[in-house]
C-alpha positions in Angstrom: 0.0 0.0 0.0 1.3 3.5 -0.9 2.6 5.3 2.1 1.6 8.8 1.0 -0.2 10.5 -1.9 1.9 11.8 -4.7 1.3 15.3 -3.5 2.9 14.5 -0.1 5.9 13.2 -2.0 6.5 16.4 -4.0 9.9 17.1 -2.3 11.1 13.6 -3.2 9.7 14.0 -6.7 11.6 17.2 -7.1 14.8 15.4 -6.0 14.2 12.7 -8.6 13.8 15.4 -11.2 17.0 17.1 -10.3 19.0 13.8 -10.0 17.8 12.8 -13.4 19.0 16.1 -14.9 22.5 15.3 -13.7 23.0 11.9 -15.3 23.6 12.9 -19.0 25.1 16.4 -19.4 28.7 15.1 -18.9 28.2 12.7 -21.9 26.2 15.0 -24.3 28.5 18.0 -23.6 31.5 16.3 -25.1 30.3 16.2 -28.8 30.0 19.9 -29.4 33.4 20.5 -27.8 35.2 17.4 -29.3 37.4 19.4 -31.7 38.6 21.7 -28.9 39.1 18.8 -26.4 41.1 16.8 -29.0 43.2 19.8 -30.0 44.4 20.4 -26.5 44.5 16.9 -25.0 45.7 15.0 -28.1 42.7 12.7 -28.2 41.8 11.4 -31.7 38.4 10.0 -32.7 38.9 6.8 -30.9 40.2 8.7 -27.8 37.1 11.0 -27.8 34.9 7.9 -28.1 36.4 6.7 -24.8 34.8 9.6 -23.1 31.5 8.0 -23.8 32.6 4.3 -23.8 34.2 4.4 -20.3 31.2 5.9 -18.5 28.9 3.5 -20.3 31.1 0.5 -19.3 31.0 1.6 -15.7 27.3 2.1 -15.8 27.1 -1.5 -16.9 29.6 -3.1 -14.6 28.5 -1.3 -11.5 24.8 -1.9 -12.1 25.4 -5.6 -11.4 26.5 -4.5 -7.9 23.3 -2.4 -7.4 21.2 -5.0 -5.5 24.1 -5.8 -3.2 24.9 -2.2 -2.7 21.3 -1.3 -1.8 21.2 -4.1 0.8 24.6 -3.4 2.4 24.8 0.4 2.2 21.3 1.6 1.4 19.8 3.5 -1.5 19.9 6.9 0.3 23.5 6.8 1.3 24.6 5.3 -2.1 22.8 8.1 -4.0 24.2 10.8 -1.9 27.8 9.5 -2.3 27.3 9.1 -6.0 26.1 12.7 -6.4 29.2 13.9 -4.5 31.4 12.0 -7.0 29.6 13.6 -9.9 30.2 17.1 -8.4 33.9 16.5 -7.7 34.6 14.9 -11.1 32.9 17.7 -13.0 34.9 20.3 -11.0 38.1 18.4 -11.7 37.6 19.0 -15.5 38.6 22.6 -14.9 42.1 21.4 -14.5 42.6 18.6 -17.0 45.2 19.0 -19.7 46.0 15.5 -20.9 43.9 12.8 -22.6 44.3 10.3 -19.7 43.0 12.9 -17.3 39.8 13.4 -19.4 39.3 9.7 -19.5 39.9 9.5 -15.7 37.2 12.1 -15.0 34.9 10.3 -17.4 35.4 7.1 -15.3 34.5 9.0 -12.1 31.4 10.5 -13.7 30.4 7.1 -15.0 30.8 5.6 -11.5 28.5 8.2 -10.0 25.9 7.9 -12.6 26.0 4.1 -12.5 25.3 4.0 -8.8 22.3 6.4 -9.1 20.8 4.6 -12.1 21.1 1.2 -10.2 19.3 2.6 -7.1 16.6 5.0 -8.4 14.2 2.6 -10.2 13.8 0.6 -6.9 13.3 3.8 -5.0 10.5 4.9 -7.4 8.8 1.5 -7.2 9.0 1.7 -3.4 7.7 5.2 -2.8 5.4 5.6 -5.8 4.0 2.1 -6.3 0.7 3.3 -7.8 2.4 5.8 -10.1 5.4 3.8 -11.3 4.8 4.5 -15.0 4.3 8.2 -14.6 7.3 8.8 -12.2 9.6 6.5 -14.3 8.5 8.5 -17.4 9.3 11.8 -15.5 12.7 10.4 -14.4 13.5 9.3 -17.9 12.4 12.6 -19.3 14.8 14.4 -17.0 17.6 12.1 -18.1 17.0 13.2 -21.6 16.4 16.8 -20.6 19.7 16.8 -18.8 21.2 15.6 -22.1 19.7 18.6 -23.9 21.0 20.9 -21.2 24.5 19.6 -21.5 24.5 19.7 -25.3 23.3 23.3 -25.4 25.1 24.8 -22.4 28.5 23.2 -22.9 29.4 25.2 -26.0 27.7 28.3 -24.8 29.5 28.4 -21.5 32.8 27.5 -23.2 32.4 30.3 -25.6 31.4 32.8 -22.9 34.4 31.8 -20.8 36.8 31.4 -23.7 37.7 27.9 -22.4 36.2 24.5 -23.1 37.1 23.4 -19.5 34.4 25.7 -18.2 31.9 24.2 -20.6 32.2 21.0 -18.7 33.0 22.0 -15.2 29.7 24.0 -14.6 28.0 20.6 -14.3 29.3 20.4 -10.7 26.7 23.1 -9.6 23.5 21.1 -10.3 25.1 18.0 -8.8 25.6 19.8 -5.5 22.0 21.1 -5.6 20.7 17.5 -6.2 22.8 16.2 -3.4 21.3 18.7 -1.0 17.8 18.0 -2.1 18.2 14.2 -1.9 19.7 14.5 1.6 16.6 16.5 2.7 13.8 14.5 1.0 14.8 10.9 0.5 13.7 8.9 3.6 16.3 7.1 5.6 16.9 3.5 4.5 14.9 0.8 6.3 16.9 -2.2 7.2 15.6 -5.3 5.4 15.8 -8.7 7.0 18.4 -11.0 5.6 16.8 -13.3 3.1 17.7 -15.3 0.0 19.6 -13.3 -2.6 17.4 -13.3 -5.7 20.0 -11.6 -7.9 21.6 -14.8 -9.2 18.1 -16.4 -9.6 17.0 -13.4 -11.7 20.2 -13.4 -13.7 19.7 -17.1 -14.5 16.5 -16.4 -16.3 16.6 -16.0 -20.2 14.2 -13.1 -19.9 16.7 -11.1 -18.0 19.2 -11.5 -20.9 16.6 -10.7 -23.5 15.8 -7.4 -21.7 19.6 -6.7 -21.4 20.0 -7.2 -25.2 17.1 -5.0 -26.1 18.1 -2.3 -23.6 21.8 -2.4 -24.8 21.1 -2.4 -28.5 18.8 0.6 -28.2 21.0 2.6 -25.9 24.0 1.8 -28.1 22.1 4.0 -30.6 21.9 6.7 -28.0 25.6 6.5 -27.1 26.6 6.7 -30.7 24.3 9.6 -31.5 25.5 11.7 -28.5 29.1 10.9 -29.3 29.0 11.4 -33.1 26.0 13.4 -34.2 27.6 16.8 -33.5 31.0 15.8 -35.0 29.1 14.3 -38.0 27.5 17.7 -38.8 30.6 19.6 -38.0 32.2 17.6 -40.7 29.4 18.9 -43.0 30.4 22.5 -42.2 28.3 23.2 -39.1 29.6 25.3 -36.2 30.1 23.9 -32.7 27.1 25.9 -31.4 24.9 24.8 -34.3 25.8 21.1 -33.9 25.2 21.4 -30.2 21.8 22.9 -30.8 21.0 19.9 -33.1 21.9 17.5 -30.3 19.8 19.6 -27.9 16.8 19.3 -30.2 17.3 15.6 -30.2 17.5 15.5 -26.4 14.4 17.7 -26.0 12.4 15.3 -28.2 13.8 12.4 -26.1 12.5 14.1 -22.9 9.0 14.8 -24.3 8.7 11.2 -25.6 10.0 9.8 -22.3 7.4 11.8 -20.4 4.4 11.3 -22.7 4.6 7.8 -24.0 4.6 6.0 -20.6 1.4 7.9 -19.8 -0.2 6.8 -23.0 1.2 3.3 -22.7 -0.2 3.1 -19.1 -3.7 2.6 -20.5 -3.0 -1.0 -21.3 -0.8 -3.7 -19.8 0.9 -4.5 -23.1 3.5 -1.8 -23.8 4.8 -3.4 -27.0 2.8 -1.4 -29.6 4.3 1.8 -28.1 7.8 0.2 -28.1 7.4 -0.7 -31.7 6.4 2.9 -32.5 9.6 4.1 -30.9 11.7 1.6 -32.8 10.0 2.7 -36.1 11.0 6.3 -35.3 14.6 5.2 -34.7 14.7 3.3 -38.0 13.5 6.3 -39.9 16.0 8.6 -38.2 19.0 6.4 -38.8 18.0 5.8 -42.4 17.7 9.5 -43.0 21.1 10.2 -41.5 22.6 7.6 -43.8 20.8 8.6 -47.0 20.0 12.3 -46.8 21.5 13.9 -43.7 21.2 17.5 -44.9 17.6 17.4 -46.2 16.0 18.0 -42.8 18.5 17.7 -39.9 16.1 19.0 -37.2 13.5 16.5 -38.2 15.9 13.6 -38.3 17.3 14.6 -34.8 13.7 14.9 -33.5 12.6 11.5 -34.8 15.7 9.9 -33.3 15.2 11.6 -30.0 11.6 10.6 -29.7 12.4 7.0 -30.6 15.4 6.7 -28.3 13.8 8.5 -25.3 10.4 6.8 -25.5 12.1 3.4 -25.9 14.3 4.0 -22.9 11.4 4.9 -20.6 9.2 2.1 -21.8 12.0 -0.4 -21.4 12.6 0.6 -17.8 8.8 0.3 -17.1 8.6 -3.1 -18.7 11.4 -4.4 -16.5 9.7 -3.1 -13.3 6.4 -4.6 -14.5 7.8 -8.1 -14.4 8.0 -8.4 -10.6 5.7 -7.0 -7.9 8.3 -6.7 -5.1 10.1 -3.3 -5.3 13.5 -4.8 -4.3 13.2 -7.7 -6.8 11.9 -5.3 -9.5 14.8 -2.9 -8.8 17.2 -5.8 -9.0 15.9 -6.8 -12.4 16.1 -3.2 -13.6 19.7 -2.9 -12.3 20.7 -6.2 -14.0 19.1 -5.1 -17.3 20.9 -1.8 -17.1 24.1 -3.6 -16.2 24.2 -5.8 -19.3 22.6 -3.2 -21.4 25.1 -0.5 -20.7 28.0 -2.9 -21.3 26.6 -3.4 -24.8 25.8 0.3 -25.2 29.4 1.3 -24.4 30.8 -0.3 -27.5 29.1 1.3 -30.5 30.7 4.7 -30.3 34.1 3.1 -30.5 33.0 0.7 -33.2 31.6 3.6 -35.2 35.0 5.4 -34.8 36.7 2.4 -36.3 34.2 2.2 -39.1 34.7 5.9 -39.8 38.5 5.4 -40.0 38.0 2.5 -42.4 35.3 4.1 -44.6 35.9 7.8 -44.2 32.4 8.5 -43.1 29.6 7.7 -40.6 27.2 6.0 -43.1 28.2 2.5 -42.2 27.7 3.3 -38.5 24.1 4.6 -39.1 23.3 1.5 -41.0 24.7 -0.7 -38.3 22.2 0.9 -35.8 19.4 0.4 -38.3 20.2 -3.3 -38.2 20.2 -3.2 -34.3 16.7 -1.6 -34.4 15.5 -4.5 -36.5 16.8 -7.1 -34.0 15.2 -5.4 -31.0 11.9 -5.2 -32.9 11.9 -9.0 -33.3 13.0 -9.7 -29.7 10.2 -7.6 -28.2 7.6 -10.0 -29.7 8.4 -12.3 -26.8 7.8 -9.7 -24.0 4.1 -10.0 -23.5 2.5 -9.3 -20.0 1.1 -12.9 -20.0 4.7 -14.1 -20.0 6.0 -12.1 -17.0 5.3 -14.5 -14.2 6.5 -17.6 -16.1 9.6 -15.9 -17.5 10.8 -14.8 -14.0 9.8 -17.9 -12.2 7.1 -16.5 -9.9 5.2 -19.4 -8.3 2.1 -17.5 -7.3 0.6 -14.3 -8.8 0.3 -11.4 -6.3 -2.7 -9.5 -7.8 -5.8 -10.2 -9.9 -3.9 -8.8 -12.9 -1.0 -11.1 -12.3 -3.4 -14.0 -11.9 -5.0 -13.3 -15.2 -1.6 -13.1 -16.9 -0.5 -16.3 -15.3 -3.7 -18.0 -16.5 -3.1 -16.8 -20.0 0.5 -18.0 -19.9 
């Protein structure tokens, strides 16, 4: 039963919003400043790709530790510590001068974001059990909105300060504000009685691996776009600010789709029609970038953004839908993110290699078009009727679950 109405949880909801805004700017801010960063630090295309690859890898690896971390340390303390790491790592970027230092700060930022992303879905399921879809949609929208903020402000702040370092270091400020708000609004952790660790059992289920694959292949498209969309258009003659604005348009469309589509999808148990809509938008966007990138760049970026943002939010909700217990659902979400982000970390580096081999990004866009096709097929298996059977639940916990189990 829900502990309080959603209006009584407004401070916590505000904290979730601000935390979400902090988890993407350090990634999306790199693309518009890639030329300046490379010129001073000596990082080439593959080196710049590491600034996306390393955080994504850490998001993947550390997500597997999320359930254990929540049990041993607690969600509140873990999130507060992670936000402190985000603030410190962003501030350190004021002082970097070498490529390895940039990669090191990227690793710290990935560490902080990984811990938050592993903890927050379970927190949402626990404190907003009757509004999981809406709050997860809001959280996902803030992730994407933070991406838009980073893409837009990084080049503007860098230009105003006359230094690309400032274009990345300002991100320490919202991290400190989020830390303060979480410390004030997130309830203290309640100690759970020691029980059987369900993580290995969940990890042993094929459905967990299917969700990982879908999440990873889609977010691989996101990591590639935030790493290479701005440099792609700079290669076509765009300025840093203009290419950053294009990335910001994409991120704004991500945020809108992540906020709106979960609300629309909440009218029915089966989220797959909406997932397929987001995948169709991605397919159109990647095809357009490969075939006619300069015909309507804003439209292509908007379609990609809506497809990627909506798919991210719906994927997170589908994972939480599988299990009624908040801790177990949070564990499944963390594991899905773990494997998914490990997969998603690789495409920007693969696309850099393909660029070096072919002299352009067309092969990379087509690669992601193929990934979209694979995910479209895999999601056929993820019907609500299969949730209980796929995760090995022995007894349904609600009339809805009972109906699903009967149909399975």
